[in-house]
C-alpha positions, 0 to 999 in steps of 0.5 A: 604318646597319648595316655590311651595309646600308651595304655593300649601298648602296655596292655599288649604286653599282657594281652596281645591286641594287634589289629588284623585288617584283612582286605580281599581283592579280585586278583589283578594281572600283576603277580603277588610279588609285584603288588608287594613291591609297590606296597613297599614303595608306598609305605614310605609315603604314609607318615603313620607307617614310618613310626615305631615306639620308643620306651622311656627308661624306668617308665617315668614318662609315656613312650614316644613315637619315633620316625623310622623308614619302613623295612622291606621285610615288613611286607611279606609274601606267601604265593602258595595257591591256597583256599580261603579256609587255608588262608584263614588258618594262616592268619590264625597263626599270625595272631599267635605272633604279635608285633614288637612295636619298638621294632616295627609297629606294623607288618603286612602279609600278602596271600595269593592266589586264593580260591573260594573266597566268599562272594568271589567268582575267581582268584583273589589276593588277600592283604593282611595288615597286622598293626599294633593297637597303639598306632590307631583304633579301628577307624584310624587304622582303616584310614591308614590302610586306605592312605597306603593303598592309594599312595603313589608307588614312587621311590621312597625317601632316602633311608634315615641315617644310622643313629649313633649310640651316643645319640641314643643315650642322649635321647633316653636321658632327655626323655627320662628327665622330661618325665621326672620333671613332669611327674609332680604336676601330673600327680597334682592334676590327677589328684584334683581331677580324681576329687572331681570324679568323687564329687560327681559320682553320687549324682551319676546314673548307675551303670550296667550291672554286668552279666554272668559269665558263660562257657565262652568267658574262659581263657582261650589259649594260644590257638585261634579259629577264624570264620567270615560271613559276607553279606550285601548291605541292603540285605542285612539292613532290609528291616530298616536297622543300621548295620551294627544293630542288625548284626547284634540282633542276629547274635541275640538269636544265634548265641542263646540257641548255640549255648542252649541257655534261653532263659538268661540275660545276654549282653555284648561288649560293643566298641563305640567311637568317641565323638569330638576331636581325637586327642589320641590315636585310640578314640573309643570306649567299650559299652555294655549292650543288652541283647533283650533275648527275652523279647520274642518279637524280633522286630521289637528286640531289634528296636530295643537293641538300637535304643541301647546302642543310641543310649550308650553313644549319648552317654559319652557326654556324661559328666562323670565319664568325661571327668574320669577320662580327664583324670586318666589322661593326666595320670603319671606314666609310672602309676598308669603302667603299675595299674595295668601290671596289677590287673588280675588276669588269673581269677575268673570274673564274677560278671562280664561287660558282655558275654562276647565282644563286637567291634564295628567299623565302616571302612568307607567306599569301595574305591580302593584297588590292588594294582587294578584288582577291585576290593571285594570285602574287608574284615578283621578279627578282634583280639581274645582275652582271658575273659573273652573267648568269642569276638565278632567283627563287623566291617563294611566297605561299599555295599559289602558287610563282613561279619567275622567270628574269632574264637579258640578250639579250647572255647568253641570246638564246633565253631561252624555250628555257631556260624551256621546259626549266625548266618541263618539269623542274619541272612534269613 
C-alpha cells in the first residue's frame, strides 16, 4: 500500500473518513431489489471492488491490499417508500457506522422509491456507495463507481477458495519479515530526504498563517445533519467563474452572514487534486484559500478567490513541498503509524487551515444509468473532524452540480438557515 493510502487508513481509526458517493437516478421500471441483484453481479468484474486491507503484524510495514470476492451483503436494499429528507437522515445514520476495511473496503446502500428529490419530477432510486478512503480519493472513487455502473451484469467469477490457517500464518510471516528487512533502508532514505527538506526550507515562501477558529471548529459529536442543493451548471457559472470558484464565492457571502462575524478573515480548506502520474490511490492535498470577505465587490472577490485557487494548484511544484512528499513516502511504517497515533485531537487548535472544508469533484458526463433510469445528480458528504464541524461537497455530473452541507446538530442547530443563505448566494 502506498504511504498516502496507509496514512488515510490509519487516520480512519481515529477520525472516521469513509466516503459516501451518492447517485440519484430516475426510478427505472425494475424493482430496487432487481437493481441491487445486478449490481452484485457487476461488482465482481470491477477489480477495485475486489479488494480489502490486510494489516502487517506489529505495523512493521504498511498494510497490503488483498483480493477477495465481494459478498452479497455488501449491496444492501431499503425498499421503504420515503422522502428525500428521510433518505438523507438514513445516510446520516450510515456515517455513524464506519467500515472495517480489513473485512470489506466498501458497501452499497440502495434506497427506493424516494420522493421529493431535488429537481426530480417523480420517484427516484438513490445509490449510496460507502467506501474506505484508502481505496481512493474523490477522483478515483468516482471512477470506480462509474466502472461499476457500466460493467456488464454477467455471472461473477467463481469465489476464491477458503484460505487455510497455515497459509494465513505464512502470509503474515512473509509480510512481517519483508517489513523488517526494509526498515533500515527506509530509515536512511527518510533521513536523507529530511535533510534535503531542511536545506530547502529557508528559501521557500512562507505558507498561510491560518485562521482563528469559529464556533464551527468544535468537535461535532456522533450525529450528522445533511443537506443538498442542486443547480444547473450554466446558472452556477453564469458570471464566468469555474464551478469551484463560484461555490467558494457563495460560501464567502453566506458564512460570515450566518455567523454574524463580518469583520474578520475567513478561509476554507480546499482539497486539490495533485498533478502527474498518481503513485497512490489518494492523490490530493489540502490548501488554504482565503475568501476575501472584506472585499465588497462580489465580482472582484470572486476574481481574488480564483487567483488563490490557481496559486494553490501551482504550488504543487514547490521544491520544498515535493521534498516533503518524498520524505513522507519513504518513512518506515512503524514511525508513520506512531506519528498518526500521537496527533493531539483533544486540544482545540489556535488556528485552522480553514473554518470549513470544501471538496470539489467532477464526476464526468451524465452517461450512466441504473437499469435504464437516467442519472439526475450526484453528491457526497466530506467527513467532519474534531476541528471541522462543517464541510461542503461540490459534485458535478453532466450539467448538474450538487452542493452538499455536512454538519452536526451540536455545531449548527439551525442548518436550514445557513443552507437558505447559501442557496441565495449561489443561485441569486
